[in-house]
C-alpha positions, 0 to 999 in steps of 0.5 A: 497516477492522478491526484486532484482536489475537489471542492465539496462545500464552501469550507470543505475540501476533499483530496482524491488520489486515483491510481490506474491498473498500469500504475499498480502493474508497474509497482508489482513489477518493481516488487517482483524484480527487487524480490528476485535480487538478493537482500543482505543485512539485518533490514529487509525491504518488505513491500512497496504499496500505493496508498490507494491499495492500503485505503481499499484494504482498510475500508473493506475491514472498517479501519481508518488510515490513522488506525492502520498507521498507528497499529503495527499489528494491522500493518503486519496483517496487511503485509501478510495478507495473500491478496497483497503478495504482489506488492511484497519484496521480501516474502518472509512472514512479518 
């Protein structure tokens, strides 16, 4: 995973976060392995997702980062989206 700060003007900074396919594969493998292990108790670990995946999902649908994290229905839609299944640990419907 890479992160850097890019100066885009005299008073403005842009924070950029990049993730490689290998990083995402590592997260997906972790999720698959955790999902295969039995979970007990009332709490279920639903997913582990890199922020770039969330940002991409939001950008494609016209949502901001803030809107996403302040709206449980959006979070649930993201988690139930079949495209994000590789990041799910507990596979039940949210």
